[in-house]
N, C-alpha and C positions, 0 to 999 in steps of 0.2 A: 255917507249911509253906513248904518249897522248893517254886518255882514248877515245877522238874522232877519234882517227885512229883505236881504238879496235873496236867501235862499226860502223866504215865504212868496216874496214875488215868484218866484223860478216854481215852488208848489201850486201856485194856482193857476198857471201858463198848462205846469202839464200835468195837471188834475191829481194830484198825490196828495196821501193822507198827510196828517201831521199828529202829534201829538207835545203836549206839553203840560205843566201845572200852572194852578193861577191861582192865588191867594189861598194856598194850602193845598186844593183838589187836585188830582191828577186827571188830566180828558186825554181821551186816546182814541187814535182811529176817527179825527174829526176831517169835515170836509171843509176846505178855507173857500169861502165864495169871493169876496174881494178885500181890501185895505183901503179905509178912505183917511187920505191925508197923512199916512205913515202915523195913524193913531188906535183907529179904532179898527179892530177885525173881526169880520163877520162870517161867522163857520154856519153849518147844519143845524148845531146845537146851540147856538146864542150869540149874543155880541160881546166882545173880550177887548178890554184896555191893551195894548200892546206892550205898552213901558210896565204892566205887570206881569207879563209872562214868564215864565222861568222854566230852565230846561228845554228848552223848544228844538224839536227834532223833524225831520223829515223822514216820512215813512216809505220804503219801497211800493206798498203797496198803490194802486190806482183804483179810483172812483168812478 
């Protein structure tokens, strides 16, 4: 399992915000809602393919 996936799963459990770059756009302070089959990430701002996520980070802030 990818280390970024493990951090994402932990962020979902702890209800932490995340930020990342996706197809050239920067997304900050998103609420991760669920991860489907380790491929599709559902957030409060839309649905993303996790394989296209770059510079993923978990923020200390909670929602």
